[in-house]
The first five atom37 places (N, CA, C, CB, O) and aatype in JSON, in Angstrom:
{
  "aatype": [20, 20, 20, 20, 20, 20, 20, 20, 20, 20, 20, 20, 20, 20, 20, 20, 20, 20, 20, 20, 20, 20, 20, 20, 20, 20, 20, 20, 20, 20, 20, 20, 20, 20, 20, 20, 20, 20, 20, 20, 20, 20, 20, 20, 20, 20, 20, 20, 20, 20, 20, 20, 20, 20, 20, 20, 20, 20, 20, 20, 20, 20, 20, 20, 20, 20, 20, 20, 20, 20, 20, 20, 20, 20, 20, 20, 20, 20, 20, 20, 20, 20, 20, 20, 20, 20, 20, 20, 20, 20, 20, 20, 20, 20, 20, 20, 20, 20, 20, 20, 20, 20, 20, 20, 20, 20, 20, 20, 20, 20, 20, 20, 20, 20, 20, 20, 20, 20, 20, 20, 20, 20, 20, 20, 20, 20, 20, 20, 20, 20, 20, 20, 20, 20, 20, 20, 20, 20, 20, 20, 20, 20, 20, 20, 20, 20],
  "atom_mask": [
    [1, 1, 1, 1, 1],
    [1, 1, 1, 1, 1],
    [1, 1, 1, 1, 1],
    [1, 1, 1, 1, 1],
    [1, 1, 1, 1, 1],
    [1, 1, 1, 1, 1],
    [1, 1, 1, 1, 1],
    [1, 1, 1, 1, 1],
    [1, 1, 1, 1, 1],
    [1, 1, 1, 1, 1],
    [1, 1, 1, 1, 1],
    [1, 1, 1, 1, 1],
    [1, 1, 1, 1, 1],
    [1, 1, 1, 1, 1],
    [1, 1, 1, 1, 1],
    [1, 1, 1, 1, 1],
    [1, 1, 1, 1, 1],
    [1, 1, 1, 1, 1],
    [1, 1, 1, 1, 1],
    [1, 1, 1, 1, 1],
    [1, 1, 1, 1, 1],
    [1, 1, 1, 1, 1],
    [1, 1, 1, 1, 1],
    [1, 1, 1, 1, 1],
    [1, 1, 1, 1, 1],
    [1, 1, 1, 1, 1],
    [1, 1, 1, 1, 1],
    [1, 1, 1, 1, 1],
    [1, 1, 1, 1, 1],
    [1, 1, 1, 1, 1],
    [1, 1, 1, 1, 1],
    [1, 1, 1, 1, 1],
    [1, 1, 1, 1, 1],
    [1, 1, 1, 1, 1],
    [1, 1, 1, 1, 1],
    [1, 1, 1, 1, 1],
    [1, 1, 1, 1, 1],
    [1, 1, 1, 1, 1],
    [1, 1, 1, 1, 1],
    [1, 1, 1, 1, 1],
    [1, 1, 1, 1, 1],
    [1, 1, 1, 1, 1],
    [1, 1, 1, 1, 1],
    [1, 1, 1, 1, 1],
    [1, 1, 1, 1, 1],
    [1, 1, 1, 1, 1],
    [1, 1, 1, 1, 1],
    [1, 1, 1, 1, 1],
    [1, 1, 1, 1, 1],
    [1, 1, 1, 1, 1],
    [1, 1, 1, 1, 1],
    [1, 1, 1, 1, 1],
    [1, 1, 1, 1, 1],
    [1, 1, 1, 1, 1],
    [1, 1, 1, 1, 1],
    [1, 1, 1, 1, 1],
    [1, 1, 1, 1, 1],
    [1, 1, 1, 1, 1],
    [1, 1, 1, 1, 1],
    [1, 1, 1, 1, 1],
    [1, 1, 1, 1, 1],
    [1, 1, 1, 1, 1],
    [1, 1, 1, 1, 1],
    [1, 1, 1, 1, 1],
    [1, 1, 1, 1, 1],
    [1, 1, 1, 1, 1],
    [1, 1, 1, 1, 1],
    [1, 1, 1, 1, 1],
    [1, 1, 1, 1, 1],
    [1, 1, 1, 1, 1],
    [1, 1, 1, 1, 1],
    [1, 1, 1, 1, 1],
    [1, 1, 1, 1, 1],
    [1, 1, 1, 1, 1],
    [1, 1, 1, 1, 1],
    [1, 1, 1, 1, 1],
    [1, 1, 1, 1, 1],
    [1, 1, 1, 1, 1],
    [1, 1, 1, 1, 1],
    [1, 1, 1, 1, 1],
    [1, 1, 1, 1, 1],
    [1, 1, 1, 1, 1],
    [1, 1, 1, 1, 1],
    [1, 1, 1, 1, 1],
    [1, 1, 1, 1, 1],
    [1, 1, 1, 1, 1],
    [1, 1, 1, 1, 1],
    [1, 1, 1, 1, 1],
    [1, 1, 1, 1, 1],
    [1, 1, 1, 1, 1],
    [1, 1, 1, 1, 1],
    [1, 1, 1, 1, 1],
    [1, 1, 1, 1, 1],
    [1, 1, 1, 1, 1],
    [1, 1, 1, 1, 1],
    [1, 1, 1, 1, 1],
    [1, 1, 1, 1, 1],
    [1, 1, 1, 1, 1],
    [1, 1, 1, 1, 1],
    [1, 1, 1, 1, 1],
    [1, 1, 1, 1, 1],
    [1, 1, 1, 1, 1],
    [1, 1, 1, 1, 1],
    [1, 1, 1, 1, 1],
    [1, 1, 1, 1, 1],
    [1, 1, 1, 1, 1],
    [1, 1, 1, 1, 1],
    [1, 1, 1, 1, 1],
    [1, 1, 1, 1, 1],
    [1, 1, 1, 1, 1],
    [1, 1, 1, 1, 1],
    [1, 1, 1, 1, 1],
    [1, 1, 1, 1, 1],
    [1, 1, 1, 1, 1],
    [1, 1, 1, 1, 1],
    [1, 1, 1, 1, 1],
    [1, 1, 1, 1, 1],
    [1, 1, 1, 1, 1],
    [1, 1, 1, 1, 1],
    [1, 1, 1, 1, 1],
    [1, 1, 1, 1, 1],
    [1, 1, 1, 1, 1],
    [1, 1, 1, 1, 1],
    [1, 1, 1, 1, 1],
    [1, 1, 1, 1, 1],
    [1, 1, 1, 1, 1],
    [1, 1, 1, 1, 1],
    [1, 1, 1, 1, 1],
    [1, 1, 1, 1, 1],
    [1, 1, 1, 1, 1],
    [1, 1, 1, 1, 1],
    [1, 1, 1, 1, 1],
    [1, 1, 1, 1, 1],
    [1, 1, 1, 1, 1],
    [1, 1, 1, 1, 1],
    [1, 1, 1, 1, 1],
    [1, 1, 1, 1, 1],
    [1, 1, 1, 1, 1],
    [1, 1, 1, 1, 1],
    [1, 1, 1, 1, 1],
    [1, 1, 1, 1, 1],
    [1, 1, 1, 1, 1],
    [1, 1, 1, 1, 1],
    [1, 1, 1, 1, 1],
    [1, 1, 1, 1, 1],
    [1, 1, 1, 1, 1]
  ],
  "atom_positions": [
    [[142.94, 95.87, 68.14], [144.22, 95.62, 67.41], [144.16, 96.55, 66.09], [144.4, 93.96, 67.03], [143.11, 96.66, 65.44]],
    [[145.33, 97.18, 65.74], [145.39, 97.97, 64.55], [146.03, 97.11, 63.53], [146.15, 99.29, 64.76], [146.49, 96.01, 63.85]],
    [[146.1, 97.56, 62.27], [146.8, 96.93, 61.23], [148.16, 97.52, 60.94], [146.01, 96.95, 60.05], [148.75, 97.3, 59.88]],
    [[148.63, 98.26, 61.87], [149.91, 98.95, 61.77], [150.95, 98.17, 62.37], [149.88, 100.29, 62.38], [150.97, 98.11, 63.6]],
    [[151.87, 97.51, 61.67], [152.86, 96.69, 62.29], [153.82, 97.39, 63.35], [153.66, 96.12, 61.19], [154.25, 96.77, 64.32]],
    [[154.11, 98.64, 63.13], [155.01, 99.3, 63.94], [154.36, 99.63, 65.34], [155.49, 100.52, 63.23], [155.01, 99.6, 66.39]],
    [[153.03, 99.95, 65.27], [152.34, 100.22, 66.54], [152.15, 98.94, 67.24], [150.98, 100.93, 66.34], [152.35, 98.88, 68.46]],
    [[151.77, 97.86, 66.5], [151.63, 96.61, 67.11], [152.9, 96.03, 67.87], [151.22, 95.7, 66.07], [152.83, 95.43, 68.94]],
    [[154.06, 96.29, 67.18], [155.39, 95.84, 67.73], [155.65, 96.71, 68.95], [156.6, 95.97, 66.65], [156.22, 96.21, 69.91]],
    [[155.26, 97.96, 68.97], [155.56, 98.71, 70.15], [154.67, 98.29, 71.31], [155.42, 100.18, 69.88], [155.1, 98.32, 72.46]],
    [[153.38, 97.88, 71.02], [152.46, 97.48, 72.09], [152.95, 96.14, 72.61], [150.97, 97.39, 71.59], [152.99, 95.91, 73.82]],
    [[153.32, 95.25, 71.67], [153.86, 93.92, 72.19], [155.08, 94.1, 73.03], [154.22, 92.96, 71.03], [155.23, 93.4, 74.04]],
    [[155.94, 94.96, 72.69], [157.17, 95.18, 73.44], [156.85, 95.78, 74.83], [158.13, 96.12, 72.64], [157.4, 95.35, 75.84]],
    [[155.92, 96.81, 74.84], [155.66, 97.42, 76.07], [154.92, 96.49, 77.09], [154.9, 98.64, 75.81], [155.06, 96.61, 78.31]],
    [[154.16, 95.6, 76.52], [153.43, 94.63, 77.41], [154.43, 93.63, 78.05], [152.32, 93.82, 76.57], [154.13, 92.97, 79.05]],
    [[155.63, 93.55, 77.43], [156.58, 92.6, 78.02], [157.71, 93.28, 78.87], [157.22, 91.78, 76.9], [158.6, 92.65, 79.46]],
    [[157.56, 94.59, 78.87], [158.65, 95.43, 79.54], [158.64, 95.08, 81.09], [158.38, 97.07, 79.31], [157.61, 95.08, 81.76]],
    [[159.89, 94.77, 81.58], [160.17, 94.54, 83.0], [161.57, 94.87, 83.21], [159.86, 93.1, 83.45], [162.29, 95.38, 82.34]],
    [[161.95, 94.53, 84.46], [163.35, 94.98, 84.86], [164.44, 94.26, 84.13], [163.58, 94.78, 86.35], [165.59, 94.7, 84.19]],
    [[164.15, 93.15, 83.44], [165.08, 92.34, 82.72], [165.26, 92.81, 81.18], [164.58, 90.87, 82.81], [166.15, 92.33, 80.47]],
    [[164.44, 93.69, 80.77], [164.63, 94.06, 79.36], [164.4, 95.45, 79.04], [163.8, 93.29, 78.52], [163.9, 95.8, 77.97]],
    [[164.77, 96.3, 80.03], [164.74, 97.8, 79.73], [165.82, 98.11, 78.84], [164.86, 98.7, 80.99], [165.64, 99.08, 78.1]],
    [[166.94, 97.47, 78.76], [167.97, 97.82, 77.84], [167.5, 97.68, 76.35], [169.2, 96.94, 78.12], [168.22, 98.14, 75.47]],
    [[166.4, 97.09, 76.06], [165.9, 96.94, 74.74], [165.07, 98.16, 74.3], [165.08, 95.69, 74.67], [164.55, 98.18, 73.18]],
    [[164.96, 99.13, 75.12], [164.28, 100.4, 74.87], [164.8, 101.11, 73.6], [164.45, 101.31, 76.08], [164.05, 101.77, 72.87]],
    [[166.1, 100.95, 73.39], [166.73, 101.61, 72.28], [166.23, 101.16, 70.93], [168.16, 101.42, 72.36], [166.36, 101.89, 69.94]],
    [[165.65, 99.94, 70.87], [165.12, 99.36, 69.71], [163.79, 100.09, 69.44], [164.96, 97.83, 69.88], [163.36, 100.11, 68.28]],
    [[163.16, 100.65, 70.36], [161.75, 101.17, 70.21], [161.7, 102.71, 70.32], [160.82, 100.54, 71.31], [160.73, 103.34, 69.91]],
    [[162.78, 103.3, 70.9], [162.73, 104.72, 71.08], [163.95, 105.4, 70.44], [162.64, 105.06, 72.55], [165.0, 104.78, 70.31]],
    [[163.8, 106.65, 70.07], [164.93, 107.32, 69.49], [165.8, 107.71, 70.62], [164.52, 108.54, 68.63], [165.4, 107.68, 71.79]],
    [[167.06, 108.08, 70.27], [168.0, 108.47, 71.35], [167.63, 109.71, 72.12], [169.35, 108.68, 70.79], [168.04, 109.87, 73.27]],
    [[166.84, 110.62, 71.51], [166.36, 111.89, 72.06], [164.93, 111.87, 72.41], [166.58, 112.99, 71.11], [164.31, 112.93, 72.41]],
    [[164.34, 110.71, 72.72], [162.98, 110.54, 73.04], [162.62, 111.47, 74.18], [162.68, 109.11, 73.37], [163.44, 111.71, 75.07]],
    [[161.41, 111.98, 74.17], [160.72, 112.67, 75.3], [159.54, 111.79, 75.7], [160.21, 114.17, 74.9], [158.63, 111.49, 74.92]],
    [[159.62, 111.38, 77.03], [158.61, 110.55, 77.62], [157.99, 111.41, 78.7], [159.18, 109.18, 78.18], [158.75, 112.04, 79.45]],
    [[156.67, 111.49, 78.84], [155.98, 112.22, 79.85], [154.78, 111.53, 80.31], [155.63, 113.54, 79.39], [154.0, 111.03, 79.5]],
    [[154.59, 111.47, 81.6], [153.34, 110.97, 82.19], [152.9, 112.03, 83.29], [153.57, 109.46, 82.84], [153.52, 113.09, 83.4]],
    [[151.83, 111.74, 84.09], [151.36, 112.8, 85.03], [152.43, 112.94, 86.1], [149.94, 112.44, 85.67], [152.36, 113.96, 86.78]],
    [[153.36, 112.13, 86.34], [154.3, 112.22, 87.34], [155.71, 112.62, 86.99], [154.34, 111.04, 87.95], [156.43, 113.12, 87.86]],
    [[156.16, 112.41, 85.67], [157.5, 112.59, 85.32], [157.62, 113.11, 83.82], [158.25, 111.26, 85.54], [156.73, 112.95, 82.99]],
    [[158.73, 113.69, 83.62], [159.1, 114.1, 82.18], [160.49, 113.65, 82.12], [158.94, 115.72, 81.83], [161.3, 114.08, 82.94]],
    [[160.86, 112.74, 81.13], [162.1, 112.24, 80.89], [162.52, 112.55, 79.48], [162.13, 110.83, 81.17], [161.75, 112.45, 78.53]],
    [[163.84, 112.96, 79.37], [164.36, 113.3, 78.08], [165.52, 112.38, 77.79], [164.78, 114.79, 78.02], [166.44, 112.27, 78.6]],
    [[165.51, 111.71, 76.64], [166.67, 110.86, 76.22], [166.51, 109.42, 76.5], [167.9, 111.3, 76.88], [165.95, 109.06, 77.53]],
    [[166.98, 108.6, 75.64], [166.77, 107.12, 75.92], [167.47, 106.61, 77.12], [167.22, 106.31, 74.77], [166.94, 105.81, 77.88]],
    [[168.73, 107.11, 77.3], [169.5, 106.7, 78.61], [168.65, 106.94, 79.83], [170.86, 107.53, 78.79], [168.42, 106.05, 80.64]],
    [[168.2, 108.19, 79.93], [167.4, 108.59, 81.05], [166.14, 107.83, 81.2], [167.09, 109.99, 80.95], [165.73, 107.55, 82.33]],
    [[165.48, 107.47, 80.11], [164.32, 106.58, 80.19], [164.67, 105.25, 80.58], [163.62, 106.51, 78.95], [163.94, 104.67, 81.38]],
    [[165.75, 104.67, 80.1], [166.13, 103.34, 80.55], [166.33, 103.34, 82.11], [167.44, 102.88, 79.81], [165.93, 102.39, 82.78]],
    [[166.95, 104.4, 82.68], [167.24, 104.4, 84.07], [165.91, 104.53, 84.84], [168.23, 105.55, 84.43], [165.7, 103.88, 85.86]],
    [[165.01, 105.39, 84.3], [163.64, 105.58, 84.85], [162.87, 104.2, 84.9], [162.84, 106.64, 83.95], [162.34, 103.79, 85.94]],
    [[162.84, 103.54, 83.77], [162.12, 102.27, 83.71], [162.7, 101.22, 84.58], [162.07, 101.78, 82.33], [162.0, 100.45, 85.24]],
    [[164.02, 101.21, 84.56], [164.8, 100.18, 85.44], [164.51, 100.43, 86.85], [166.38, 100.24, 85.22], [164.22, 99.49, 87.58]],
    [[164.57, 101.68, 87.32], [164.26, 101.96, 88.77], [162.77, 101.64, 89.07], [164.57, 103.49, 89.14], [162.43, 101.11, 90.13]],
    [[161.94, 101.98, 88.15], [160.5, 101.84, 88.33], [160.12, 100.35, 88.44], [159.74, 102.51, 87.16], [159.36, 99.96, 89.33]],
    [[160.66, 99.52, 87.52], [160.37, 98.07, 87.58], [161.07, 97.28, 88.68], [160.73, 97.46, 86.29], [160.66, 96.17, 89.02]],
    [[162.12, 97.86, 89.23], [162.88, 97.14, 90.22], [162.11, 96.8, 91.47], [164.05, 97.91, 90.59], [162.42, 95.81, 92.14]],
    [[161.08, 97.63, 91.79], [160.17, 97.42, 92.94], [158.88, 96.78, 92.77], [159.91, 98.58, 93.51], [158.16, 96.43, 93.7]],
    [[158.6, 96.64, 91.37], [157.27, 96.12, 90.9], [157.33, 94.62, 91.03], [156.94, 96.56, 89.4], [158.33, 94.01, 90.66]],
    [[156.28, 94.0, 91.54], [156.08, 92.48, 91.47], [155.72, 92.07, 90.19], [155.05, 91.97, 92.39], [156.32, 91.13, 89.67]],
    [[154.68, 92.75, 89.54], [154.27, 92.33, 88.24], [153.59, 93.61, 87.65], [153.29, 91.03, 88.3], [153.0, 94.4, 88.39]],
    [[153.68, 93.78, 86.32], [153.15, 94.89, 85.52], [152.78, 94.26, 84.2], [154.19, 96.11, 85.36], [153.63, 93.6, 83.6]],
    [[151.49, 94.42, 83.7], [151.19, 94.08, 82.43], [150.1, 95.01, 81.87], [150.8, 92.67, 82.39], [149.38, 95.69, 82.6]],
    [[150.01, 95.0, 80.48], [149.07, 95.99, 79.9], [148.14, 95.17, 79.01], [149.83, 97.16, 79.07], [148.56, 94.25, 78.3]],
    [[146.84, 95.53, 79.05], [145.92, 95.09, 78.03], [145.72, 96.33, 77.11], [144.53, 94.54, 78.65], [145.31, 97.39, 77.57]],
    [[146.02, 96.17, 75.9], [145.9, 97.26, 74.99], [144.48, 97.16, 74.32], [147.09, 97.23, 73.91], [144.08, 96.06, 73.93]],
    [[143.74, 98.25, 74.21], [142.44, 98.23, 73.62], [142.53, 98.95, 72.25], [141.39, 98.89, 74.57], [143.23, 98.49, 71.35]],
    [[141.81, 100.07, 72.12], [141.73, 100.68, 70.85], [143.08, 101.2, 70.49], [140.69, 101.76, 70.82], [143.78, 101.68, 71.38]],
    [[143.51, 101.16, 69.2], [144.73, 101.61, 68.74], [144.46, 102.32, 67.33], [145.77, 100.41, 68.67], [143.77, 101.77, 66.47]],
    [[145.0, 103.48, 67.15], [144.91, 104.12, 65.86], [146.14, 104.93, 65.54], [143.7, 104.99, 65.8], [146.78, 105.5, 66.42]],
    [[146.46, 104.97, 64.22], [147.63, 105.67, 63.77], [147.29, 106.48, 62.6], [148.75, 104.74, 63.45], [146.64, 105.98, 61.69]],
    [[147.72, 107.81, 62.56], [147.51, 108.67, 61.4], [148.9, 109.28, 61.12], [146.37, 109.8, 61.67], [149.35, 110.15, 61.86]],
    [[149.56, 108.83, 60.06], [150.86, 109.41, 59.87], [151.8, 109.02, 61.0], [150.75, 110.91, 59.76], [151.96, 107.85, 61.34]],
    [[152.44, 110.07, 61.59], [153.52, 109.8, 62.64], [152.78, 109.71, 63.93], [154.69, 110.97, 62.72], [153.39, 109.25, 64.89]],
    [[151.53, 110.1, 64.08], [150.85, 110.2, 65.38], [150.08, 108.83, 65.55], [149.82, 111.52, 65.43], [149.54, 108.26, 64.6]],
    [[150.07, 108.35, 66.85], [149.33, 107.23, 67.23], [148.76, 107.22, 68.64], [150.14, 106.12, 67.05], [149.41, 107.8, 69.51]],
    [[147.68, 106.66, 68.94], [146.98, 106.55, 70.13], [146.78, 105.17, 70.52], [145.76, 107.22, 70.04], [146.45, 104.35, 69.66]],
    [[146.95, 104.8, 71.78], [146.6, 103.43, 72.17], [146.0, 103.53, 73.6], [147.9, 102.44, 72.13], [146.64, 104.04, 74.51]],
    [[144.78, 103.05, 73.76], [144.23, 103.03, 75.08], [144.52, 101.69, 75.77], [142.73, 103.29, 75.02], [144.63, 100.65, 75.12]],
    [[144.64, 101.73, 77.07], [145.16, 100.51, 77.83], [144.63, 100.46, 79.2], [146.71, 100.49, 77.92], [144.15, 101.45, 79.75]],
    [[144.71, 99.26, 79.76], [144.49, 98.95, 81.16], [145.81, 98.37, 81.7], [143.28, 97.95, 81.35], [146.29, 97.36, 81.2]],
    [[146.37, 98.99, 82.68], [147.6, 98.44, 83.38], [147.17, 97.71, 84.51], [148.59, 99.52, 83.82], [146.33, 98.15, 85.29]],
    [[147.77, 96.51, 84.63], [147.55, 95.65, 85.89], [148.89, 95.63, 86.71], [147.09, 94.08, 85.5], [149.88, 95.06, 86.26]],
    [[148.88, 96.22, 87.83], [150.1, 96.44, 88.59], [149.92, 95.72, 89.92], [150.4, 97.98, 88.79], [148.84, 95.71, 90.51]],
    [[151.04, 95.1, 90.37], [151.27, 94.58, 91.65], [152.58, 95.12, 92.3], [151.28, 93.09, 91.55], [153.68, 94.94, 91.77]],
    [[152.42, 95.74, 93.39], [153.57, 96.42, 93.97], [153.41, 96.07, 95.59], [153.55, 98.14, 93.61], [152.34, 96.2, 96.18]],
    [[154.5, 95.66, 96.14], [154.36, 95.22, 97.45], [153.93, 96.41, 98.54], [155.72, 94.56, 97.82], [153.4, 96.17, 99.62]],
    [[154.21, 97.56, 98.12], [153.75, 98.71, 99.08], [152.47, 99.47, 98.61], [154.92, 99.81, 99.22], [152.09, 100.46, 99.23]],
    [[151.87, 99.04, 97.62], [150.6, 99.64, 97.17], [149.46, 98.64, 97.16], [150.76, 100.24, 95.79], [149.61, 97.47, 96.8]],
    [[148.29, 99.18, 97.6], [147.03, 98.34, 97.53], [147.24, 97.04, 98.38], [146.67, 97.95, 95.99], [146.6, 96.04, 98.07]],
    [[148.03, 97.02, 99.32], [148.21, 95.87, 100.13], [148.86, 94.8, 99.44], [146.99, 95.4, 100.63], [148.73, 93.66, 99.86]],
    [[149.67, 95.08, 98.27], [150.44, 94.09, 97.64], [149.52, 93.31, 96.61], [151.06, 93.14, 98.72], [150.0, 92.39, 95.95]],
    [[148.28, 93.68, 96.49], [147.35, 93.08, 95.55], [147.29, 93.76, 94.23], [146.04, 93.05, 96.13], [147.44, 94.98, 94.15]],
    [[147.06, 92.98, 93.15], [146.99, 93.55, 91.87], [145.84, 94.47, 91.71], [146.95, 92.52, 90.88], [144.75, 94.15, 92.2]],
    [[145.99, 95.57, 91.08], [145.01, 96.48, 90.8], [145.09, 97.03, 89.35], [145.09, 97.54, 91.77], [146.15, 96.91, 88.74]],
    [[144.06, 97.59, 88.81], [143.95, 98.07, 87.4], [143.9, 99.57, 87.34], [142.7, 97.48, 86.7], [143.25, 100.18, 88.19]],
    [[144.55, 100.21, 86.36], [144.43, 101.6, 86.07], [144.28, 101.74, 84.61], [145.61, 102.4, 86.59], [144.99, 101.09, 83.84]],
    [[143.35, 102.6, 84.2], [142.98, 102.84, 82.73], [143.88, 104.02, 82.35], [141.34, 103.19, 82.48], [144.14, 104.94, 83.12]],
    [[144.34, 103.9, 81.05], [145.12, 105.07, 80.52], [145.11, 105.08, 79.03], [146.58, 105.06, 81.02], [144.44, 104.27, 78.39]],
    [[145.86, 106.0, 78.49], [145.98, 106.14, 77.04], [147.39, 106.69, 76.75], [144.84, 107.09, 76.45], [147.85, 107.55, 77.5]],
    [[148.08, 106.22, 75.72], [149.36, 106.66, 75.26], [149.28, 107.43, 74.01], [150.25, 105.54, 75.09], [148.61, 106.98, 73.08]],
    [[149.91, 108.58, 73.92], [149.91, 109.27, 72.64], [151.38, 109.15, 72.21], [149.38, 110.82, 72.74], [152.28, 109.52, 72.96]],
    [[151.64, 108.63, 70.96], [153.05, 108.26, 70.51], [153.2, 109.11, 69.22], [153.27, 106.57, 70.22], [152.29, 109.28, 68.4]],
    [[154.45, 109.62, 69.14], [154.82, 110.25, 67.89], [156.09, 109.47, 67.35], [155.11, 111.84, 68.1], [157.15, 109.41, 67.97]],
    [[155.87, 108.87, 66.11], [156.98, 108.12, 65.51], [157.97, 109.13, 65.0], [156.5, 107.17, 64.36], [157.69, 110.29, 64.74]],
    [[159.22, 108.53, 64.89], [160.35, 109.41, 64.33], [160.07, 109.77, 62.9], [161.76, 108.67, 64.39], [159.31, 109.08, 62.21]],
    [[160.66, 110.85, 62.43], [160.56, 111.26, 61.03], [161.29, 110.39, 60.09], [161.04, 112.63, 60.86], [160.94, 110.3, 58.91]],
    [[162.24, 109.78, 60.53], [163.16, 108.93, 59.77], [162.6, 107.63, 59.14], [164.26, 108.57, 60.65], [163.22, 106.96, 58.31]],
    [[161.35, 107.33, 59.61], [160.66, 106.02, 59.07], [161.15, 104.84, 59.76], [160.9, 105.78, 57.54], [160.78, 103.74, 59.36]],
    [[161.95, 104.94, 60.79], [162.6, 103.78, 61.53], [161.56, 103.0, 62.29], [163.71, 104.28, 62.54], [161.81, 101.85, 62.64]],
    [[160.36, 103.59, 62.57], [159.42, 102.96, 63.5], [159.56, 103.15, 64.97], [159.45, 101.62, 63.29], [158.76, 102.71, 65.8]],
    [[160.67, 103.88, 65.24], [160.93, 104.1, 66.62], [160.14, 105.39, 67.15], [162.47, 104.23, 66.82], [159.77, 106.26, 66.37]],
    [[159.93, 105.46, 68.36], [159.1, 106.5, 68.97], [160.01, 107.72, 69.4], [158.31, 105.91, 70.23], [161.04, 107.58, 70.06]],
    [[159.53, 108.86, 68.98], [160.31, 110.19, 69.34], [159.7, 110.82, 70.48], [160.33, 111.26, 68.16], [160.4, 111.53, 71.21]],
    [[158.43, 110.65, 70.75], [157.72, 111.25, 71.79], [156.63, 110.28, 72.28], [157.15, 112.58, 71.33], [155.87, 109.71, 71.49]],
    [[156.58, 110.12, 73.57], [155.56, 109.22, 74.25], [154.98, 109.9, 75.37], [156.15, 107.91, 74.73], [155.76, 110.26, 76.26]],
    [[153.74, 110.15, 75.48], [153.03, 110.86, 76.57], [151.86, 109.9, 76.99], [152.47, 112.34, 76.08], [150.98, 109.51, 76.22]],
    [[151.97, 109.59, 78.24], [150.89, 108.7, 78.86], [149.89, 109.65, 79.63], [151.56, 107.56, 79.9], [150.29, 110.65, 80.21]],
    [[148.61, 109.29, 79.59], [147.52, 109.97, 80.38], [146.9, 108.93, 81.15], [146.46, 110.72, 79.5], [146.46, 107.9, 80.65]],
    [[146.86, 109.24, 82.49], [146.1, 108.44, 83.45], [145.84, 109.21, 84.71], [146.82, 107.14, 83.78], [146.36, 110.32, 84.87]],
    [[145.07, 108.65, 85.59], [144.8, 109.25, 86.78], [145.87, 108.87, 87.87], [143.42, 108.88, 87.18], [145.9, 107.74, 88.36]],
    [[146.73, 109.83, 88.22], [147.89, 109.63, 89.07], [147.28, 109.14, 90.44], [148.79, 111.01, 89.23], [147.89, 108.26, 91.05]],
    [[146.16, 109.63, 90.91], [145.53, 109.33, 92.11], [145.24, 107.89, 92.17], [144.34, 110.12, 92.28], [145.57, 107.2, 93.14]],
    [[144.55, 107.38, 91.03], [144.26, 106.03, 90.93], [145.49, 105.05, 90.87], [143.44, 105.89, 89.78], [145.46, 103.93, 91.38]],
    [[146.5, 105.54, 90.25], [147.69, 104.65, 90.19], [148.43, 104.65, 91.46], [148.61, 105.04, 89.09], [148.88, 103.58, 91.88]],
    [[148.59, 105.69, 92.07], [149.54, 105.83, 93.25], [148.85, 106.36, 94.59], [150.71, 106.84, 92.84], [148.68, 105.61, 95.56]],
    [[148.49, 107.6, 94.58], [148.11, 108.22, 95.77], [146.99, 107.5, 96.54], [147.72, 109.57, 95.46], [147.11, 107.38, 97.76]],
    [[145.93, 107.03, 95.91], [144.82, 106.4, 96.49], [145.21, 104.97, 97.06], [143.69, 106.31, 95.45], [144.48, 104.35, 97.83]],
    [[146.41, 104.52, 96.62], [146.89, 103.16, 97.04], [147.75, 103.21, 98.29], [147.7, 102.52, 95.91], [148.07, 102.17, 98.87]],
    [[148.14, 104.47, 98.7], [148.99, 104.53, 99.86], [148.14, 104.41, 101.15], [149.8, 105.85, 99.86], [147.01, 104.9, 101.21]],
    [[148.72, 103.75, 102.15], [147.91, 103.51, 103.37], [147.27, 104.75, 103.98], [148.77, 102.88, 104.41], [146.04, 104.74, 104.07]],
    [[147.94, 105.8, 104.39], [147.28, 106.96, 105.05], [146.82, 107.97, 104.04], [148.22, 107.63, 106.05], [145.7, 108.47, 104.18]],
    [[147.52, 108.29, 103.12], [147.05, 109.32, 102.08], [145.92, 108.78, 101.27], [148.2, 109.74, 101.12], [145.01, 109.56, 100.97]],
    [[145.88, 107.49, 100.84], [144.86, 106.96, 100.16], [143.44, 107.19, 100.75], [145.14, 105.63, 100.03], [142.51, 107.62, 100.06]],
    [[143.32, 106.88, 102.06], [142.05, 107.1, 102.66], [141.53, 108.55, 102.59], [142.12, 106.69, 104.04], [140.37, 108.81, 102.29]],
    [[142.47, 109.47, 102.89], [142.18, 110.93, 102.73], [141.73, 111.3, 101.39], [143.35, 111.75, 103.03], [140.74, 112.02, 101.26]],
    [[142.39, 110.83, 100.38], [142.07, 111.18, 98.95], [140.62, 110.57, 98.58], [143.24, 110.56, 97.93], [139.81, 111.24, 97.95]],
    [[140.37, 109.35, 99.0], [139.13, 108.64, 98.76], [138.06, 109.49, 99.46], [139.17, 107.13, 99.31], [136.99, 109.63, 98.87]],
    [[138.23, 110.07, 100.62], [137.22, 110.7, 101.38], [136.87, 112.06, 100.62], [137.71, 110.92, 102.9], [135.72, 112.47, 100.49]],
    [[138.0, 112.7, 100.15], [137.77, 114.01, 99.46], [137.03, 113.7, 98.12], [139.2, 114.8, 99.18], [136.15, 114.49, 97.77]],
    [[137.31, 112.6, 97.35], [136.69, 112.33, 96.17], [135.18, 112.06, 96.41], [137.37, 111.21, 95.52], [134.32, 112.48, 95.63]],
    [[134.9, 111.33, 97.5], [133.54, 111.05, 97.85], [132.7, 112.3, 98.09], [133.52, 110.2, 99.03], [131.55, 112.43, 97.68]],
    [[133.39, 113.23, 98.82], [132.68, 114.63, 99.18], [132.44, 115.31, 97.81], [133.66, 115.67, 100.21], [131.36, 115.83, 97.53]],
    [[133.37, 115.28, 97.07], [133.19, 116.06, 95.71], [132.19, 115.42, 94.79], [134.56, 116.14, 94.92], [131.66, 116.12, 93.92]],
    [[131.89, 114.2, 94.9], [130.99, 113.48, 94.11], [129.49, 113.73, 94.73], [131.43, 111.93, 94.09], [128.48, 113.55, 94.04]],
    [[129.45, 114.11, 95.92], [128.2, 114.14, 96.6], [127.46, 115.45, 96.22], [128.41, 114.04, 98.14], [126.35, 115.69, 96.7]]
  ]
}
């Protein structure tokens, strides 16, 4: 836990994010936010709301355990573990993915996020959890580790 109230408010909101509260994104992101992860690049709060709404519409549950958090000026980092349950991934069972978010707060001092970039292993999140593709990817990883 950090002693930064804006960073803590963001982490608390993000941990409660689901399909019923994506419209509250405007409280935490600027209208021209840029969001990026290994799978997508989204520009603008409206596009981000549509993305999260579509993403969470198929998710059974998703929660985050935030770990280390640091902020220096407008830049912040938060490491996390995401616990995800999706009916078509990992046999519908909950699984965990480690990641980190790099956040840039708006210049206006509002506490809203102007840039949000997530770093995580896309294979661990998605590809390895798919029935046919997952087995092939795990086999390749084992051979690379040998």
